[in-house]
N, C-alpha and C positions, 0 to 999 in steps of 0.2 A: 625475429620471432624465436621463441624458445623451442628447443627440441624436446621430444618426449623424455629423453634421458635426463636432460637438465631439470625438467619439471619433477621427474621422479626423485632426483637427488635433493631438490629443494624440499619436497614433501618429507623425505626421510630425515633431513636435518631438522625440520620443524617438529616432527614427531619425537625425535630424540631430545630436542630442547624442551618440549612439553613434558616428557617423561622425567627429565632430570630436575625441572623447576616447577614443582607443584604449587608453590606459593603464588605464582603469577597466572594460574589457570583461571578460566572463566567459571564463575560460580553457577551451580545448577539452579534452575528456576523451579520452585515448588508450586504445585497446583493450589488454587484457592480452596479453602475448606467449604464444604457444603454438600448437600445431597443432590448430585447432578444426574443420577440415574445409573443403571448398571453399565459399566465399561466406559463411562464418560468422566472427563476431568475438565476443570476450568482453570485457565491460566490468566495472569494479569494482561490486560489489553495494552497494546503499544500506543504511542502518542497518536499515530494516525487513526487507529481504530477508535480511540477515545474521541477524537475530533469528529469522525463520521457518526458515532453514536450521539454526540451532543447535537450535531446539525439535524439528525433525524428526529430527535426529541423536540428541537426548536421548531422545525418545519416538517411535519410528517409526510406531506404530499410533495415536497420539493424533490424534483428529479435531477436538477442541475447542481448537485453538491460538489461536483468535481471542477466546476468552472470558477476560476479565481475572480473573474469580473465579467460583467455582461456589457458588451459594447453598446453605446447609444449613438445612433447616427443622426446628424442634424438634417441632412438632405434625404429625400426619398430615393430609393434605389430605382434604376431604370427598369422598365417593364421587361418581363421575361418573354422571349419569342413564343413560348408555349401557352402563355396566358391568353384567355379569351379577350376579345375587344371590349373596352370599357372597364377592364380591371375586375369585373365581377365573375365569380366562378359559376 
């Protein structure tokens, strides 16, 4: 495990390297143009955000958008001990 001092040294080295090598720095993201209201900006959506937007447009009432697959069981499940007799609520 790293000590606080070694982490501090790593951060200082990274900052120094970033200050001396500006060509390799991460470009800033510009907000999308448009009238978004006072004090609001719109930025490009990430891949995951775009995927969620698409799924919501495709199936507006779908609440299981985070499930990669829905299992299908061939056999019925055993009855729960708390179920009323006969299986009817």
